[in-house]
C-alpha positions in Angstrom: -45.4 182.9 12.3 -46.4 179.2 10.6 -50.2 180.5 10.1 -49.5 184.1 9.9 -50.1 184.9 13.4 -48.0 186.8 15.6 -48.5 186.3 19.6 -48.9 189.8 20.8 -48.6 191.9 17.4 -49.8 192.3 13.8 -50.4 189.1 12.0 -47.8 189.1 8.5 -49.3 186.6 6.3 -46.9 185.8 3.2 -48.2 184.4 0.1 -46.0 182.1 -1.9 -46.6 181.2 -5.2 -45.2 178.4 -7.4 -45.3 177.8 -10.8 -45.4 173.9 -12.2 -44.2 173.9 -15.4 -44.5 171.1 -17.6 -45.7 168.5 -14.8 -41.9 168.8 -13.5 -43.3 169.0 -9.6 -39.8 168.2 -8.5 -38.5 171.7 -10.0 -41.1 172.9 -8.0 -40.7 171.5 -5.2 -37.2 173.0 -5.2 -38.6 176.2 -5.6 -40.9 176.2 -2.9 -38.3 175.0 -0.4 -35.8 177.8 -1.5 -38.8 180.7 -1.2 -39.4 179.2 2.3 -35.5 179.1 3.4 -35.3 182.6 2.1 -38.8 183.8 4.1 -37.4 182.2 7.4 -40.2 179.3 7.7 -37.9 176.3 8.4 -35.8 178.5 11.2 -39.0 179.9 13.0 -40.3 176.0 13.0 -37.3 174.6 14.8 -37.7 177.4 17.4 -41.1 176.8 18.0 -40.9 172.6 18.4 -39.8 173.7 22.2 -40.3 176.7 24.8 -37.9 179.5 24.9 -37.6 181.3 28.4 -37.6 184.5 27.6 -33.8 185.3 29.5 -32.5 182.2 26.8 -34.6 184.3 24.4 -33.1 187.7 24.5 -29.6 185.9 25.1 -30.6 184.1 22.1 -31.2 187.3 19.6 -28.1 189.2 21.5 -26.1 186.5 19.8 -28.0 186.8 16.7 -26.9 190.2 16.9 -23.4 190.0 17.2 -23.1 187.3 14.7 -24.7 190.0 12.3 -22.4 192.8 13.5 -19.4 191.0 13.1 -20.6 189.9 9.6 -21.3 193.3 8.3 -17.7 194.7 9.6 -15.8 191.7 8.1 -17.6 193.0 4.9 -16.7 196.4 5.2 -13.3 195.3 6.2 -12.9 193.8 2.9 -14.9 196.1 0.7 -12.8 199.3 2.0 -9.4 197.8 3.3 -9.1 199.1 7.0 
């Protein structure tokens, strides 16, 4: 998704705008990095550095789903108390 294209599917293009105020480029860069982090650009770049076999991808995605589910259960336990 780095260039707005996904292989075999619909292309997704997200336009990110960052306003530079008072020539403060450092603050604008910080805002840009935060937005890119939220969009998952850095994570996807890391994943695309090397080829990932389909079996490895499936295992990684399953592990991520398990982590998300456990995190949801932890939050629910904290919130509801049982």
